[in-house]
C-alpha angles and dihedrals in degrees: 000000000000128000123249089254092056091047092049092047091050092051088048092052092048094049123096092198119115096193116063130185104242109192130205096286092178103308142324094297091062091045090050090050091051091048089050091050091049091048090052091052095047099030094232141078116281123217119221122222117205117248115260130210134186119262091207095261094083092255118116117251125194106259093239089060098047123108091235093055092047087050090052091052091048090049091049091051090048092050091048089054088053090056100262121139112223108219101170138021122194102358105190125198131155111325100347152036138235105221097206137359115196142169120237099188103302095340120102107223122200107203126199113197121202120186131189134168099213112104112238093020124138107221091175089070087074090071093092130165097281092046091051091050090050091049091050091052092048092048090053091051091048093047093047092049091054102036093251100124093113097044121104110260141171141187121242130181123210115199115201121192110189113171095159119036089202090062130060114265127248107249126196117188118202110195115201089010092170140351122266097222128092092277096083090135092087124114114282109253112240097167097102 
């Protein structure tokens, strides 16, 4: 079984494309490092296309204009106000993405952000069993890549309900939303 990095490198080697979509792999320094690596492989400069997301109508929207991205930024601001230090935004690996990685004191916190416009909605309900399993895998990749496997960590979910972009959103923060072990099948905790 190969690691996500080996799989990604293999896809890269098999590709004939010269322009790759380089996502927000934890800031511009990481994107610059990835561009430098790609340039070394291909021997030329590599252009970067911005990530795109759906706006719900089927048409592509630049990621920085999407409701989900705005929700992630609002969640990051909220967490900063609560004393968290955001260390990574949009860590992409394999088939998924960690929305936010933060420090709460000495604890590494993996934060999934769900955003909806409908008043009274519960976006956190979308963090189902398969999504939790994916987040656990991504957190392991992130922790292994940064030597954090033995640090205390937890999984939080931030629900953002934003019916009117001119008004501040309603934010619900679920600390310890689910466990990070292999028993992610448990009932989602809504008692926060």
